[in-house]
C-alpha positions as CSV (number, residue, x, y, z in Angstrom):
1,M,32.7,-14.1,-28.5
2,T,30.5,-14.1,-31.7
3,K,30.3,-17.4,-33.1
4,E,28.2,-20.0,-32.0
5,V,28.0,-23.9,-31.4
6,S,25.5,-25.3,-33.4
7,T,25.0,-28.7,-31.4
8,R,24.9,-26.7,-27.8
9,E,23.0,-23.6,-27.6
10,N,24.2,-22.5,-24.6
11,V,27.5,-22.2,-25.5
12,I,29.3,-19.1,-27.4
13,R,33.0,-19.5,-28.8
14,C,35.9,-16.9,-30.1
15,P,36.2,-17.2,-34.0
16,E,40.2,-16.4,-33.2
17,C,41.3,-18.3,-30.0
18,N,38.4,-21.1,-29.9
19,R,37.6,-20.4,-26.3
20,L,34.2,-21.6,-25.2
21,D,32.2,-19.5,-22.9
22,S,28.8,-19.8,-21.3
23,R,25.8,-17.6,-21.9
24,T,24.5,-18.7,-18.9
25,T,26.9,-18.4,-16.4
26,G,26.4,-16.0,-13.7
27,T,22.5,-15.7,-14.4
28,P,19.4,-18.0,-13.2
29,L,19.7,-20.3,-15.8
30,E,23.7,-21.5,-14.9
31,H,24.0,-25.4,-15.4
32,L,20.4,-25.6,-17.4
33,K,20.1,-28.9,-18.7
34,L,17.1,-28.7,-20.4
35,P,16.4,-26.0,-23.8
36,L,16.4,-22.5,-23.0
37,W,13.2,-22.4,-24.6
38,V,11.6,-24.1,-21.5
39,F,12.5,-21.1,-19.2
40,S,11.1,-18.3,-21.8
41,Y,8.2,-20.4,-22.3
42,L,7.6,-20.4,-18.0
43,L,8.1,-16.7,-17.7
44,I,5.5,-16.3,-20.7
45,E,3.0,-18.5,-19.3
46,S,3.3,-16.8,-15.7
47,I,2.9,-13.4,-17.3
48,E,-0.3,-14.7,-18.8
49,L,-1.4,-16.2,-15.9
50,F,-0.9,-13.3,-13.4
51,P,-2.4,-12.6,-10.9
52,L,-2.5,-16.4,-10.3
53,G,0.4,-18.3,-9.8
54,L,2.2,-21.0,-11.8
55,S,3.3,-23.6,-9.1
56,A,5.8,-26.4,-9.4
57,S,3.2,-28.9,-9.5
58,A,1.8,-27.1,-12.6
59,I,4.9,-26.8,-14.3
60,C,5.4,-30.9,-13.8
61,R,1.9,-31.3,-15.8
62,K,2.5,-29.0,-18.6
63,L,6.5,-30.0,-19.4
64,S,6.0,-33.7,-18.3
65,V,9.0,-33.5,-16.0
66,S,9.6,-35.2,-12.8
67,K,9.1,-33.1,-9.3
68,N,12.8,-31.9,-8.5
69,T,12.7,-30.8,-12.0
70,G,9.4,-28.6,-11.6
71,T,10.7,-27.4,-8.2
72,L,14.4,-26.6,-9.5
73,L,12.9,-24.6,-12.6
74,K,10.5,-23.0,-10.1
75,R,13.7,-21.6,-8.3
76,R,14.7,-20.4,-11.1
77,L,12.1,-18.2,-12.4
78,Q,11.8,-17.1,-8.5
79,I,15.4,-16.1,-8.6
80,F,15.3,-14.0,-12.1
81,C,12.0,-12.4,-10.6
82,S,14.2,-11.5,-7.5
83,D,16.7,-9.7,-9.6
84,L,14.2,-7.3,-10.8
85,I,13.2,-6.0,-7.4
86,P,16.2,-3.1,-7.5
87,L,15.0,-2.2,-11.2
88,I,11.3,-1.8,-10.1
89,Q,12.3,0.4,-7.4
90,E,14.0,2.6,-9.5
91,E,11.1,2.8,-11.9
92,M,8.7,3.9,-9.0
93,V,11.2,6.7,-7.8
94,K,11.4,7.9,-11.2
95,D,7.5,8.1,-11.4
96,L,7.3,9.7,-7.7
97,K,10.1,12.3,-8.1
98,K,8.9,13.3,-11.9
99,S,5.1,13.8,-10.2
100,W,5.9,15.8,-7.2
101,K,9.2,17.3,-7.8
102,G,9.7,18.4,-4.1
103,K,5.9,19.5,-3.3
104,N,4.3,19.2,0.0
105,L,0.8,18.3,0.7
106,P,-1.5,20.9,2.4
107,E,-1.4,20.6,6.2
108,S,-5.3,20.5,6.7
109,G,-8.1,20.6,4.4
110,D,-9.4,18.4,1.3
111,L,-6.5,16.6,-0.4
112,K,-8.4,15.0,-3.8
113,D,-7.4,18.2,-6.0
114,S,-3.8,18.1,-5.0
115,I,-3.3,14.2,-5.4
116,E,-5.3,13.7,-8.5
117,G,-3.8,12.2,-11.2
118,K,-0.4,11.8,-9.3
119,P,1.1,8.6,-7.9
120,V,0.9,8.1,-3.9
121,V,2.4,5.2,-1.8
122,H,-0.3,3.4,0.0
123,T,0.9,0.9,2.5
124,D,-0.7,-1.4,4.7
125,T,0.4,-5.1,6.3
126,L,-1.2,-8.6,5.5
127,A,-1.1,-11.9,7.2
128,L,-0.9,-14.6,4.8
129,F,-1.8,-18.4,5.5
130,S,-3.1,-17.8,8.9
131,A,-2.9,-20.5,11.8
132,S,-6.3,-21.8,13.5
133,Q,-6.4,-23.0,16.8
134,R,-6.3,-26.4,15.5
135,A,-2.8,-26.1,14.6
136,N,-2.0,-24.2,18.0
137,G,-2.5,-27.6,19.6
138,Y,-6.3,-26.3,20.1
139,R,-5.1,-23.4,22.7
140,K,-5.8,-20.0,22.3
141,R,-3.2,-17.2,21.7
142,F,-3.6,-15.0,24.8
143,K,-0.5,-13.4,24.8
144,H,-0.7,-12.5,20.8
145,K,-2.6,-9.9,19.9
146,G,-3.4,-8.3,15.9
147,Q,-2.0,-10.2,13.1
148,T,1.2,-11.9,14.6
149,A,-1.1,-13.7,16.4
150,S,-1.9,-15.7,13.3
151,I,1.3,-16.8,12.5
152,Y,2.8,-17.7,15.4
153,L,2.5,-20.4,17.4
154,T,2.6,-20.6,21.1
155,D,5.6,-21.4,23.0
156,S,4.7,-24.6,24.5
157,V,3.2,-25.9,21.1
158,A,6.4,-24.2,19.2
159,E,8.8,-26.2,21.6
160,E,6.8,-29.4,21.0
161,K,6.8,-28.9,17.1
162,G,10.1,-27.6,16.6
163,K,9.0,-24.7,14.6
164,Y,7.8,-21.4,15.9
165,Q,6.0,-19.3,12.7
166,I,3.9,-21.2,10.6
167,G,2.1,-18.3,9.0
168,T,3.7,-15.5,6.6
169,L,3.3,-11.5,7.2
170,C,3.4,-10.0,4.4
171,H,4.4,-5.8,4.1
172,T,2.6,-4.1,0.8
173,L,3.9,-0.8,-1.0
174,A,1.5,0.0,-3.5
175,I,1.0,2.8,-6.4
176,K,-2.6,2.8,-8.0
177,G,-2.5,1.1,-11.3
178,G,1.5,1.0,-10.8
179,P,3.4,-1.4,-9.3
180,V,3.4,-3.4,-5.9
181,I,6.5,-4.0,-3.4
182,L,5.9,-6.9,-1.4
183,S,8.3,-7.9,1.8
184,S,8.0,-10.7,4.3
185,V,8.0,-9.4,7.9
186,P,8.3,-10.8,11.4
187,D,6.0,-8.2,13.1
188,Q,4.8,-4.3,13.0
189,K,7.2,-2.8,14.8
190,Q,8.9,0.1,13.7
191,K,12.6,-1.4,13.5
192,S,11.2,-4.4,11.3
193,L,8.7,-1.9,9.1
194,Q,11.2,1.5,8.5
195,P,14.3,-0.3,6.7
196,L,11.0,-0.7,3.9
197,F,10.6,2.8,3.3
198,D,14.5,3.5,2.8
199,F,14.4,3.4,-1.2
200,L,11.7,5.8,-1.2
201,P,12.4,9.9,-1.9
202,E,12.4,11.9,0.7
203,N,8.6,13.6,2.1
204,V,6.8,11.1,-0.4
205,P,3.4,11.5,-0.1
206,L,2.2,8.2,1.9
207,F,-1.0,7.3,2.8
208,A,-1.7,4.6,5.7
209,D,-4.0,3.4,8.5
210,E,-3.2,3.7,11.7
211,G,-0.8,1.0,12.3
212,I,2.6,3.2,11.9
213,P,2.3,6.7,13.6
214,W,6.0,6.7,14.0
215,M,5.9,7.2,10.5
216,E,5.2,11.4,10.6
217,R,8.2,12.0,12.6
218,Y,9.9,10.9,9.8
219,N,7.5,12.0,6.7
220,K,5.8,15.2,6.9
221,N,4.0,14.4,3.8
222,F,2.5,11.2,5.9
223,R,-1.2,10.6,6.2
224,S,-3.1,7.9,8.3
225,I,-6.7,7.3,8.1
226,N,-8.7,6.1,11.2
227,H,-10.5,2.5,10.4
228,S,-11.9,2.7,14.1
229,A,-13.6,6.0,14.2
230,R,-16.5,5.9,15.9
231,A,-19.8,7.6,14.6
232,K,-20.7,11.3,16.3
233,D,-24.4,9.8,16.5
234,G,-23.6,7.1,18.8
235,K,-27.9,6.1,19.1
236,R,-28.4,5.3,15.3
237,N,-24.6,4.3,14.5
238,V,-21.8,2.6,15.8
239,W,-19.2,3.3,13.3
240,A,-18.7,6.6,11.4
241,R,-19.2,7.0,7.7
242,N,-15.7,8.4,6.8
243,R,-14.0,5.6,8.5
244,W,-12.4,4.5,5.3
245,C,-12.0,7.6,3.2
246,K,-11.7,11.0,5.0
247,D,-10.4,14.3,2.6
248,G,-9.0,12.1,0.1
249,V,-6.9,10.0,2.6
250,H,-7.5,6.3,2.3
251,N,-5.9,3.0,2.2
252,Q,-8.1,1.0,-0.5
253,V,-4.8,0.9,-3.1
254,S,-2.9,-1.4,-0.7
255,E,-6.4,-3.2,0.7
256,G,-7.4,-4.1,-2.9
257,N,-4.0,-5.6,-3.7
258,Q,-3.9,-7.7,-0.6
259,R,-7.4,-9.0,-1.3
260,I,-5.9,-10.1,-4.9
261,I,-2.8,-11.7,-3.2
262,K,-4.4,-13.7,-0.6
263,Y,-7.1,-15.3,-3.1
264,S,-4.3,-15.7,-5.9
265,F,-1.9,-17.2,-3.5
266,L,-4.6,-19.3,-1.6
267,A,-5.8,-20.3,-5.5
268,S,-2.0,-20.9,-6.8
269,Y,-0.1,-22.8,-3.8
270,S,-2.5,-23.3,-0.8
271,Y,0.3,-23.0,1.3
272,F,4.2,-22.7,0.9
273,K,7.0,-22.3,3.9
274,P,7.7,-19.0,5.8
275,E,11.3,-19.4,4.6
276,N,10.0,-19.2,1.3
277,S,8.1,-16.3,1.5
278,T,10.3,-13.9,0.1
279,L,10.6,-15.7,-3.2
280,Y,7.3,-16.2,-4.0
281,L,6.7,-12.3,-2.9
282,N,9.4,-11.2,-5.0
283,E,7.8,-13.4,-8.1
284,Y,4.5,-11.4,-7.7
285,S,6.1,-8.1,-7.3
286,A,8.0,-8.5,-10.4
287,L,5.0,-10.1,-12.7
288,K,3.3,-7.1,-11.5
289,A,6.0,-4.4,-12.9
290,I,6.2,-6.4,-16.1
291,R,2.7,-5.7,-16.5
292,V,2.9,-2.3,-15.6
293,Y,6.1,-1.2,-17.4
294,G,7.1,-3.8,-19.7
295,F,9.5,-5.8,-19.9
296,E,11.6,-3.8,-22.4
297,K,11.7,-1.0,-20.0
298,L,12.7,-3.0,-16.7
299,V,15.7,-4.6,-18.6
300,G,17.1,-1.8,-20.6
301,K,20.2,-1.6,-22.4
302,K,22.7,-1.1,-19.4
303,T,21.0,-4.2,-17.8
304,L,21.0,-6.7,-21.0
305,K,25.2,-6.3,-20.8
306,K,25.2,-8.4,-18.0
307,L,24.2,-11.1,-20.2
308,W,27.8,-11.3,-21.8
309,N,29.2,-10.7,-18.7
310,V,30.2,-14.8,-18.8
311,G,32.0,-16.4,-16.4
312,K,35.5,-18.7,-16.2
313,G,34.7,-21.4,-18.9
314,Y,37.5,-23.7,-20.5
315,R,39.7,-23.2,-23.5
316,V,40.3,-25.1,-26.4
317,P,43.7,-24.4,-28.2
318,K,45.2,-25.6,-31.3
319,K,46.4,-29.0,-29.4
320,F,42.6,-29.5,-28.5
321,R,43.4,-29.7,-24.7
322,R,40.9,-29.1,-22.7
323,I,41.4,-27.6,-19.2
324,D,38.2,-27.8,-17.2
325,Q,37.0,-25.1,-14.6
326,K,35.2,-25.5,-11.0
327,P,31.6,-24.8,-11.8
328,I,29.4,-22.1,-9.7
329,N,26.3,-23.1,-8.5
330,L,24.0,-20.0,-9.1
331,L,21.2,-21.6,-7.0
332,K,23.5,-21.0,-4.2
333,N,21.9,-17.8,-4.4
334,R,18.5,-18.8,-3.1
335,Q,20.1,-19.1,0.6
336,N,20.5,-15.2,0.2
337,L,16.8,-15.0,-0.4
338,L,15.3,-17.2,2.6
339,Y,13.7,-15.5,5.4
340,P,15.3,-15.9,8.3
341,L,12.8,-17.6,10.8
342,P,12.3,-16.3,14.2
343,T,12.7,-18.8,17.4
344,I,11.8,-18.7,20.6
345,F,14.7,-17.3,21.9
346,T,15.6,-14.4,19.2
347,R,12.0,-13.1,19.4
348,F,11.3,-10.9,22.3
349,H,7.5,-10.4,22.1
350,S,6.7,-12.4,25.4
351,D,8.4,-9.8,27.5
352,R,7.1,-7.1,25.1
353,S,3.6,-7.9,25.6
354,R,3.8,-8.3,29.5
355,S,5.3,-5.1,29.6
356,R,2.2,-3.3,27.3
357,K,-0.5,-5.1,29.5
358,S,1.2,-4.2,32.5
359,I,0.5,-0.5,31.5
360,S,-1.8,1.2,34.4
361,K,-5.2,1.9,32.6
362,K,-4.8,5.8,33.4
363,Y,-2.0,5.9,31.2
364,R,-3.2,3.7,28.2
365,F,-5.4,6.3,26.8
366,L,-3.0,9.2,27.2
367,L,-0.1,7.3,25.9
368,D,-2.0,6.2,23.1
369,Q,-1.9,9.6,21.1
370,N,0.7,10.0,18.4
371,H,2.5,12.5,19.5
372,L,3.1,10.8,22.7
373,F,4.5,7.8,20.9
374,S,8.4,8.6,22.3
375,L,7.1,8.6,25.6
376,K,5.2,5.5,25.3
377,Q,8.4,3.8,24.3
378,A,10.4,5.3,27.2
379,H,7.3,3.9,29.6
380,I,7.5,0.4,27.9
381,D,11.5,0.6,28.2
382,Y,10.9,1.4,32.1
383,L,9.0,-1.9,32.5
384,D,10.8,-4.0,30.7
385,F,14.1,-2.7,32.8
386,M,12.2,-3.5,35.9
387,E,11.7,-7.1,35.1
388,S,15.2,-8.0,34.1
389,G,17.6,-5.0,35.1
390,P,20.3,-5.1,37.4
391,Q,19.6,-4.7,41.2
392,Q,21.8,-1.6,41.6
393,R,20.5,0.3,39.0
394,K,16.6,-0.4,40.3
395,Q,17.2,0.9,43.3
396,K,18.7,4.1,41.7
397,E,15.8,4.4,39.5
398,K,13.1,4.4,42.6
399,F,14.9,7.1,44.1
400,Y,15.1,9.1,40.8
401,N,11.6,8.3,40.2
402,S,11.0,9.5,44.0
403,I,12.3,13.1,43.2
404,A,10.2,13.3,39.8
405,Y,6.9,12.6,41.9
406,S,7.8,15.1,44.3
407,I,8.8,17.7,41.8
408,W,5.5,16.9,39.9
409,N,3.1,17.2,43.1
410,Q,4.3,20.5,43.6
411,L,2.9,21.6,40.3
412,R,-0.6,22.7,39.9
413,S,-2.9,21.2,37.1
414,D,-3.7,24.8,35.3
415,N,-1.8,25.8,32.0
416,D,0.3,27.9,33.7
417,Y,4.1,28.4,34.9
418,H,5.2,27.1,38.0
419,L,8.4,28.0,39.6
420,L,10.2,25.1,41.4
421,Q,9.8,26.0,45.3
422,R,11.9,23.2,46.6
423,D,15.7,23.4,46.6
424,F,16.5,19.8,47.6
425,K,19.2,21.0,50.1
426,E,19.1,18.0,51.4
427,L,20.6,16.4,48.2
428,T,24.4,16.6,47.6
429,T,24.1,17.5,44.3
430,Q,21.6,19.2,42.2
431,T,22.5,16.4,39.6
432,P,19.0,14.4,40.1
433,M,16.5,17.4,39.7
434,I,18.2,18.8,36.2
435,R,18.2,15.0,35.0
436,I,15.0,14.7,35.6
437,I,13.6,18.1,33.9
438,Q,15.7,17.1,30.8
439,R,14.1,14.0,30.5
440,W,10.5,15.7,30.8
441,A,11.7,18.5,28.3
442,K,12.8,15.5,25.5
443,L,9.6,13.5,26.5
444,G,6.9,16.1,26.1
445,I,5.9,15.4,29.6
446,A,6.6,19.3,30.3
447,E,7.7,22.4,28.9
448,I,10.8,23.4,31.1
449,K,12.6,27.1,31.0
450,Q,15.8,28.5,33.2
451,V,15.0,31.9,34.0
452,G,17.3,34.4,35.5
453,K,19.2,37.7,34.6
454,N,22.1,36.0,33.1
455,Q,24.0,32.7,32.7
456,Y,25.8,33.1,35.9
457,E,22.8,33.4,38.1
458,R,21.8,30.7,40.1
459,K,19.8,28.5,38.2
460,Q,15.8,28.7,38.6
461,F,13.5,26.7,36.6
462,I,9.6,27.1,35.6
463,V,8.0,24.1,34.6
464,K,4.5,23.9,32.5
465,K,2.6,20.8,32.7
466,L,1.8,19.2,29.0
467,I,0.1,15.9,30.8
468,P,-2.3,15.2,33.0
469,E,-0.3,12.4,34.7
470,L,3.1,11.3,35.2
471,P,4.0,8.1,33.9
472,D,7.4,6.2,34.9
473,V,10.3,6.6,33.0
474,L,13.9,6.0,33.1
475,Y,16.5,8.8,34.3
476,T,19.5,7.4,34.8
477,F,22.3,6.4,32.1
478,D,23.7,3.5,31.4
479,R,27.4,3.3,30.5
480,I,26.6,2.9,26.9
481,Q,24.6,6.2,27.0
482,Y,26.9,8.2,29.9
483,E,30.4,7.3,27.3
484,N,28.2,8.7,24.5
485,N,27.2,11.8,26.3
486,D,23.4,11.2,25.2
487,R,22.7,14.5,27.4
488,I,23.8,16.9,24.1
489,D,20.3,16.5,22.9
490,E,17.8,17.1,25.8
491,N,17.6,20.8,25.8
492,V,15.5,23.4,27.9
493,E,14.8,26.7,27.1
494,I,16.8,29.5,29.0
495,V,15.4,32.8,29.5
496,F,17.5,35.8,29.8
497,E,16.1,38.7,31.0
498,N,16.6,42.4,31.2
499,P,16.7,44.0,35.1
500,M,13.5,45.5,36.1
501,Y,12.5,47.6,39.0
502,G,10.2,46.0,41.7
503,G,9.9,44.0,44.4
504,K,11.0,40.2,44.5
505,N,9.5,37.4,46.1
506,K,11.3,34.9,48.3
507,H,12.4,32.6,45.6
508,G,14.3,35.5,43.8
509,I,11.6,36.4,41.0
510,N,8.2,37.8,40.4
511,K,5.7,37.0,37.8
512,K,5.7,40.6,36.3
513,R,9.3,40.3,35.9
514,M,9.1,36.5,34.3
515,Y,6.8,37.5,31.1
516,S,8.2,41.0,30.4
517,N,11.3,42.4,28.2
518,S,12.6,38.9,27.8
519,I,15.1,37.6,25.2
520,H,14.3,33.8,24.3
521,L,17.6,31.7,23.5
522,T,17.7,28.2,23.2
523,L,20.8,26.7,24.7
524,S,21.9,23.5,26.1
525,L,22.3,23.2,29.7
526,K,25.5,21.4,28.7
527,E,27.0,24.7,27.2
528,I,26.3,27.1,30.7
529,D,27.8,24.1,32.8
């Protein structure tokens, strides 16, 4: 395919068999009826106007085309920019690996010297085109808190208008002086945000605010800044002066990008529908990356080969008999880039918000600590289950929680280990007690140790409280957990002690024997059962 057709710029021809193929098949310019220079003009114009966007109405004015033509040209440009997102992510990963090479940040102290001159990923979330009270039928959204209150309508208003989400929630991944990756998300829950970090290298330095406390469990180089820090001198100042930057940790890169994004989108588009948000955000990310890396670096030789990956066209034999093929409409790719809007039935914000509001006041401050994040989720799961769970399992949960509170009330509040002094002989099995202490050990409620001379001795447990209050959690298994045998991951520490001379108390162990000449082995209860 080396020959061109002088009257058709998007067609190439084989000089031997006269086979004709299109240059634009399989590209965003497939079936383009306008000259090819129109698209290149729009691309250059978009790069020059950045950070402002080139709207469809602006395209109509510049090219003197109809509204439908201007909108289709805008969609072609957005699909072209969306194809560059994987290439941008590859360049980001290369820069991060080259700069850090597996190095870790200091656990404490000032990080300014460690991060100076190196790329650091900053993340945050932005609400675009937030809804006013007038758009919500003049009703306040008491159930919604945070940024999601700005993009969703009240359930009753949504049923009347036939739409639920009217704003866009934008997640930002940015590097100082580098590219930015924007994604449209339904909320700020872990299941929505965590997949957006999968392309980053393992344990890459990541700075954020306190909106993603769960990240420190997956990235040991994650650091967060508390924007709500209070001043030590509360009489003179309310907020701390280091609530924006502390020890070199800040989130100003992503927040600065979000300010530019919000103002440029308002100036360029005024508003766009949430289902098209992915297209607009990908366009912004690609244009920013072209400014940073350059178009030639993003679209290298390996990518340029795709231009000649032409599809099935039609063959012109010597008898000039033409065989037409069914055309492939590339604009169908737009359906894959549409953001799926949540509905009242698919979004469970109502039940979740009721559960969070029903958390007792004595637990709220305790469960807000980052290291107790799993315990908070377990308590919320319990509240959700008690609203909609099966009645038979509810009764069993109440029985388990009554035993848990009986054990908890035996323990004193001092920071010391206490021997469980109740054998629960009235129970037909020891399974409830063992299951309870397993859950305590897994969720960080208490530190559990099994003590004895050997593994054949009667099981005795010593317990140390780690929190002042005991919240309700689920202790029973559902069928899926039972079949998957989730107990394997729930471990307690087992202490096998050397025999010593000395008197025993009535419970078979004394304090002197408990803390001397012990050999610590960590085994699961399943292994000794």
